[in-house]
N, C-alpha and C positions, 0 to 999 in steps of 0.2 A: 503494498498499500504506499502512497503517498506520504503518511507518515513516519513508516519507516526508512524513507531514502528524504536523504538531505539536497538531493539535485534539484536546484533551482529549473533547471530544463524540465523536470514533470510536473514540478509546481505551477509552472507557467503555462503548462498545456494541460493540467486538469482545470487550471482557473480559466484558460479560454473555453473550454469542454461546458464547464459550470456555467458560462457569461451568455452561450448558446442556449444554454436550457432552461435559462432565468432561474437557474440559484447564486442566488447574489450571497450568500452567509458563507458557500464554497468560493467564490469569486473573493471576496473579505479576506479569507481565511490566506488564500493564495495569493493574493497582492500581500499580505501582511507577510508570509514568510520569504518570500522572493525582493521585499525590499523598495514595491514598484510602489512609490508614493505619489507619481501624478494622476497613476490612476485609481489607486486607492481615495485619494482625494475627491476625483470626478466621483467614483461609486457611489460615496457619502453624499454626495451634491444629487444623484440623480436619487437614491433613495432617500432622502431630505433627512439625513442625520447630521444636526446642524453640534448637536457638543461633539461628536468624531472629528466632525470636521475644524474646530474649535480647538479640539488637543492636534488636531494636523498642523495647524497654525504653531502651535507650540511647539511640536517635534523640527517643523522648516525652521524655526529661528534658533534652536538650540542646533544644527545641522549648518546653519549661516547658511542656510538655500534662499537668496534672495528673491530666485522669483516662483518658487516653492510657496513663499511665505506672500509672495504678490496674489497668484493665483486662488489661494486661500481664501487671502484678505478679500479679493473680487468677488468669492466663493459667495462670503459671508454676508456681502454688501458693508464692508466696513472701510469706507473712506479716509478715516484718521488711519487705519494700519497699513492701506496701499499706500499714502506717502510717506510712510517713515521708513 
């Protein structure tokens, strides 16, 4: 199973197939395991999970990811965070 393997390619393929089938919980787990932050933020936007989007904003700040911070602030509608 994917749990036993720590191969990012397997997790990526699992996430793609879960996305095709509409299983967003597995997609979320897959993106978390592969550290695919951009797609994870977009998934949270599509599912309306504002709390997790805020968490992704904090993660982007800790990683010093300027574009990630901007995108998450844009998704959250936070103008003050976008110009920061």
